[in-house]
N, C-alpha and C positions, 0 to 999 in steps of 0.2 A: 502493499501500501505506499503510494507517494503521501507523504506528510511534511508538514512545516519545517524546515529548518533549526534543531535545536536553537541554535543561538538569538534566535529571532522569535523564542518563543513567552509568553507573559507567566506571570506564575497565577495560577487558576483563580487563587482567595481576589486577585483587584479585579480579575476580569470580570469574574458571579456578582461582585460586589457594584460595580459597575451598572447593571442593571439586575440586578434582584429582586427587587419591587415595582409596581406603581404606585409612589409612594407619590399621591395625587392628592395632598391636604385634608380639608372638611367637607367638599364638595359632596353631593351624594347624586346617584344616576338616578336621576327621576326626571321626568319633564320641566319642574321647575328649576331644575340646576341647568337648564341648557339655554342660558341666558343670547339674546342677536350682540354683535360687536356695535361700538360705539358708531353715531354717524360718523363723526370726523377719524381722522386718521393721521397718522403722524408720520411726516417728510423724512426725517433724520434716522439715527443708524440706534437701536436700542438692544440692550442686553436681553440674553437667554433668561427665563426663568429659572427653574428646580425641577420643575417639569416639563416635557414638550419632544419636539421629536426633531432633536437635534442628529440623531441618527437613528435614520430607519430600521436597521438592525438591533438596535436597545443594545447600542454596547457605550456608548460617552460616558466618560468619568466625571462629567460635569453637572449629567442631568439625567433625571429619571426618566424612563422613556413613559408616554400615555399607553400606547399600545406596543408591546412590545410582539406582535406576531404579524406584526405587517407583512404584505407582501411588494418584495423590493424589485427595485433596477438592480439587473445585473451585471458588475462591473467587469472589464478585464486586468486580469495582474500583470506582475513582474515577471522576467523572464528567471529570478528566481527563487519564484514560487512556483513554476511550471504552467506560467501561461493563468495560475489561479487569483483570486482576487483575499487576500487576507487581511481583518482590522483587527486591530486589541488582539491577536493573537489565535483569531477565529477565522474559519475558513469561510467565506461570506458568494453566496450562489443557489440560481436558482436551476430548476427544469422547468423548460417554459416552450413545448413546444408551437409553434406559431407561423402561421402564413404570411407574405409582404406583398402586399396591394402596389403597384409600381408604372406609372404613367410621365411622361412630361409634358402634357399638356399642361400650362398655366394654370394656377389656380390648386392642382392638383392635392401639393403637399399642404396649403390653408385652408381647404375647406373638404368635408370629407363630410359622407350620407351612405348609409343602411339602415334597410329597414329589417325586421329581427323578430321572431317567433322564440319567446324564450319556455325553456322547457318543462316537463312537466316530471314528474317522481311519483316513483309504485305504489309507495307506502311506506308504514313501518322498516325501519332498516333491519335485515337478519344477520348474525355471524355465526357461520355453524359451517359453509365452505366456500371456500376461494372459488373464484370464478361461476359461481352462481347462487350466494348471496343476495336477496333483493337490494338493489342500493340503491343512494340517493343523492343528489350531483353535490350535498355538501361534502360526502366522503370521497369525491373526485379531483374535484379544485375548490380551492380557496377563493381565489380570483378570477375567471375570466375577463379578459380585456380589450378594449381598442386603442390602441396607443400612436404616438406621433411625437415630434421634438418641439423642444418651446426655444428659443434666446434666455438666454443666464450667464451673462461675461462671468460671473464669480465662481463659474461651474469650469467643469475641464474643456476641453485644456485654455480656460480661462484665459481668452480671447474674445477680444470685439466681434460683434453677431446682429446685421442686421436682420431687423424680421422681414419676412417673407423675401429669403434671398438664396438661390443656390451656390450666391459666392460664401455662403458657410461649409462646404463638404469636403472634408479632410483632401486634399490631394498632394501627391509629391512629400514635400518639406512640409508644410502645411500642416497641422493638424486639426482644424479645424475651427468654427465659431464657438465660442461656450455656452454650450447647451445643455438644459434639463431634460428630462425624458416622462412625459405624459402618459398617465394609463386612466386609461377612464374605467373605471373597477366595478366587475358586479359581483353581486356578493347572495350564493344560494341560502332560503331559508331550511333551517333544521337544528342550526347551532349555534345558540346564543347564550348570552350579549357578545354584542361587538365589540366590547374593549378588551374582552380577551377570548374571545373564542372568532368566531369568525362569519357570522349570522346576523343580520338585523332584528328577526325573528324566526317564530319556527313556519309562518306560513306565506311570508312575502319577500319577494328579489328584492335588492335597494341597489345605489352606484353612489360612486364616490368619485370627485376628479382628484386625485394623488398627483404632485410632481416630484420627481426625483433630480434633485443635484449632484453631484459630486466634488467635494470640496481636495482637489488632489492637482497636481502640475501636473501636464502631458496631457496623454489620453487615457486617465485615468491608471497608467503602471508608472508612476512619481508619485514625490512626497507628496504623505495626504497631511490633511489635523483632523488627528484621529478623537480630538473632542468633538469633532462635528463631520465627520467621515460621511456621512449622504444622507444630508437632510432633506425633510418631506414634507411638504406643505399637503393638505390632505381637506375637502371637505365635500360632504353627501350633497346630491343632487336636491334639491329644495324647491319648492312649489313654489316659491318670493324672490327664490335666488339668494337668499340671507343666509351665510355658514350658522351651524347651528352651536357655533364655536370659533375661536380662532385657531382658523388654517395654516399658522406661520411655526417652524422647527421650532423659532423661541416664543411661542405665546399658548402652543397648542395646551388645551386638557383635557377636563375628563368629557367637557360639554361638546368639545371638538368629536370626539370620537363617540360620540352617544346621540342616535336619531329621536328625531321629534316630532310635532303634531306635524310639522312643515318639510320634511323627509318626502320622496318620492317613494310610494312601497306600487310592486308590479303584482300579478299574481302570476304563477305557472301558466303559461301559454297566452299571455297576453303577445298583443302582436307590436313592438316597437319602434318608433324612428330614432335616432342617434343621427347629432347634428356636431358638428367638430368645425369651427371657422373662428377669423382674425374679427367679434365684434368693434365696431365703434362705439367710442361710452366718452365719457364729459373729456376733454383734454387730449385723445390718445387712442389708442386701441389696445383690446387682451383677448385673451384666447376665453371663448366662449364655450360652453356643453349644453346642448340643450335633450330634451330625450320628450317623446309624445307619445303616451300609450291611448293606442285606437282604439283597443279593445274596453278600455274604462273610462275614455273622454279626458285623464287627467293629465300633468303636463307639469314637469321640469327643469331647471337651468343651474348654471353657476358660472360663476364669469373669474378668471384668474385676476383679478385685480388689485390695485394696490388697496383702494378703499374696503376692499371685502375683507381685508387684514393678509394678501398673499404677499408673502418676501423673499428679498432673494439675502444670501448669507454670504458674510465677511469669508472666506478662508481663512484669514489670520489669527480673530480673535471670537467668530460664531455668531458675532452681532446680527441681527437684521434689520432689512431695510424694506418697506414697501417700494411694492416693484409689480409692476405691468408685464406678463409672460404673453409674450405673441408669438408664433410659428414662425418656424426658425427658415423653414423653407417657402419657394415659391411650387416648386414641382414636384412630383414621387419619383424623382428618378433616378436610378438604380445605385447612384453614386452621393444620393442624400443618404446617409444615414447620422444616426448617434454617436460621436466620435469614439467615445470609451467604452462602448458595451461592446460584451459577445458576441459575435454575430451580428449581421450590416439589419438589425432594426429600426424602423422606420415606423412608417405606415403599417401595423399590422394585426389579427386579430390573433389572440393568445391564450392556454387555456394554462394555470402553473399549476403544475400538478405537484406530487410527492409529501402532503403535508398531511399526512391523514392513516394510521392504522385504526381499523375495528380491534376492539380487545372482548376477552370477559371476563379478563380480570384485571385490575389495576393494583400497586403497591406503589411505596416511596411518599406518602404524604407532603405536602406544602402550602403556603399558603402568598397568596398577592393580592394587595390592597386595592381596591375601588373606591376611591370616597370614603366612606362611613364604614362599609364595609371589608370585610376579608374573605375572602373568596378561594375555599378550599380546592386544592387542584393536584395531583398524580402525575408522576415521572415515569413510571414505567408500565410497559405493556405485557399481555400474558394473551395466549388465543390461537387460531391457527392461522393468523396472517403474519405473527412474530417467528421470524426464519430460529428466533436466536438470540440468546440473552443479549441486551446492547454495557452492559458493561466492558468494561472494558478497551471499548470501541472509542479511538482516536478522534474519530469526525464525528459519531453518531453517542454521544454518552450516554441519551435517554432521549425518553417519546414525548418529553412534557412542550404543553400542559393534555393532561389528559383526565377525564371527566365521565363519572359515571352516568349511565341507562340515568334518566329522571331525574336529574339534578338541575334546580333553578338555579344556584347560583346565590345561594342566600336569599332570594326571593329578585333577583333582578332579570328571570329571565322565565320563559317555559320552560316546563321538563325536558331537557334535551332526549332526544328520541333511542340514544344507541350509546354504549359506552365507548369510547376512543381517544386517542392523543391527535392536536394537530402538528404536532413535529416542530416544535420551534426553538423553544424555551432554550432545552440544552443544544440541542444542533439545527441548522438551517434546514433541514430536512431530511427525507427518506433515502437516505446512503446507501441505504441495502435493500433496498427497492425490494421488501418484501411486504407494503402495505396495497389498500384495493387500487390507485392507481395504473399499478403498473401490475396486475390482474385483468380477466379478458372480464370487468364487472361494467362496463361502459354501453353504452347506448349501441344497441342493434339492428332497432327496429324503430319504427312510428308507432309506437306503443308499447307503454309503459308496464311493464310486465315481463321478468324481473327486475329490470333496466331501466331505468329513465328514459326520456325519449332526447333524442340532441337540440342542442341549440339550429334551427333551421335561418340561416343568414344570407338573404338577397345580396344578389352583386351591388355591392358599391357603388357612387359615384361622385363627381365632384362636378358641382354647378351641371348636373344632367351628363354630364360625361362618364363612361363607364373607364373602371383600371382596365388595360389593356394586358399586361399582364403581371405574373404571381412567381413570388417566388416561398418553397417551404420552409421553414429552418428552426432548430431546437440546439439549445446550451445543453443538454444533456452531460455532453460528453467532460464538462466543467466537473459535474458532480462523482462521474468514473472513475472515484478513485481505488478499487477494488479490480480495474483491471488493468491500474498504470496508466490509461488515457495518455496520450499525449499530442495537447492541444495545438503543437507546429505540423507534426506528423501526419495523428489521424492512428499512429500504429497504440493496438489495444483499446480503441474506439468501438464498442459497438452498439447498434441498435437490433431487438429490444436490451438496452442493460444487464448485466447477469444479476439474476434473483429468482427467484423460486417459482414467480406470475408468471416469465415468461413472453409475457406482453408490451407492445407499447402504445396509443393511442394515436388515430391519423385522419387525414384530412378528407373527406368525401364531396364530390359534386355532382347532385341526383335535379333529377325533375323532380319534384313535389308540388302536387294541383298546379299543375302548370307552369310551376316558375323556377327557375332555374336558384338553385340555395347551396350553401356548402354549410357542410356536417362536419360534426367530429369525434371519433370514437372507435364503433367496431363497423361502423354500416359498410355494407355493402352492394347499396340498392342505386351504387351509381358509379359516375370514373375515382376509383380509390387511388391513381398516380402510383400504384407499382408496392399500396400498405405504407411500413418503412422506410421501402426505400426512396419514397419521395422527399425524405429527408438527407439525403446525397450522402457527399463523408465531410469527413476531417481534413483539413488540408492547409494548400498555400491560397492566398485570397480569402479564409473563412472566419479569419478573426475567431480559430477556436472554436468554431460553436459548427455543429450540424449543418452543410446547407445545401439546397439542391438548385440546379441550372434553373436560371430564369426563363420560365414559360409564356409561352402567348397563352391568356386569359383565355377556354375556350367555349364558356358559356354554353354550356349543353348542347 
């Protein structure tokens, strides 16, 4: 197993102390605690509070993370760490299978629309036979998302960035304009509360606009400020456009991670239109996300503006300054990518996997503080999905946080539907590939039994123009320590990853009810592009990821 060099390891105790608890003061996790931001906003730098989101990975030594189980962007690392990203002695990375949409049409990089039908679950999950259990979406992915990039001159490569300009693309020795990565994340129902689990509630889908920056020099493989390595702005999509709490890394609090009465809640099976664009606002422009639920008639939006409390982070001292985040690129051509990520990510549809293990027994009791409530969680999972004990594993020491079936989190949520683990606190993910996302528990039919139905995503457009090219990719390579995957040569990099389920989900293009749609999972009702072969190989020009060839979009 490839390991971080011994000389670069930090003492385990100091690392654990840095992210040991969500010490969020006396603020209760109730609707009353969710206050709207002040009408005015500061235009100067502000120091970080003791709680916030200075580090998406929960490892900042100067601040307790509001939400330790965030779905973060995946930075590239330096050669000394085998191309993987390490922060404060911890490996930081994810497993993000995705499909990229490519176009040279003017505006395609800053104005994106997509219609999708949200999936439905089959019912109460079971934990008996891997590959055959009744499975819900929260067990498969913590955050399906739509991505793009925005200008942030304080983020890697820490250079000037002109909004809506293809001049920001990396080229030769130019590492690219300073950029942050946008993820419009969707959260499946069934495993609440959001503050220390993954769902808004047990019945509804919700979503949030997240913006990850990287406080490092170079294109992510240079010196980083370990006090605020990967700061994140976060705000739920709201029917009134007002964040539930301060979105910024410096000021985020429990309200930020708590849905309120204005949070847009969507039902399984609803038809939703998503639109990301550079909106004209008072004094300038900022990225706006709108979601229209055609099934319920409800809608919501969020603008990544200084007025709404979004901030850029000073890479030297972690202070924040109100900032209008704007799309970095004009077009979605192949060269236009986030400069510091593993793989050529820009406008993608993605499913973040490898953060779930269903259990029959959990052990290792611990607590996390949510406002005035101490929530009990567990660290270790036992059952049919756990291939072996995590004890002694360098990169996955435990499965925390784990919760028992029926847990209400001290009254903060409806009873959880199944015993299971998020695999976030002790490790960044399921690096042993034994959880449900690596078994064939994925959608295989348009009917929800025993597995859920897939997302049905229409072909996206930009100002009415389709995206003529596609590209499949996944950064699963960065998590493959058990095969010594070489991110430069591709040696040892395999799909599916080495695990007992021997399965990896893939994209399918199919015609459903007369529409050409994209599905994800184990669907065989259309073109599968070779299944796992669609992701291509790791090698020269893939920036450490499995990357398939740039393909013409067949559009059924």
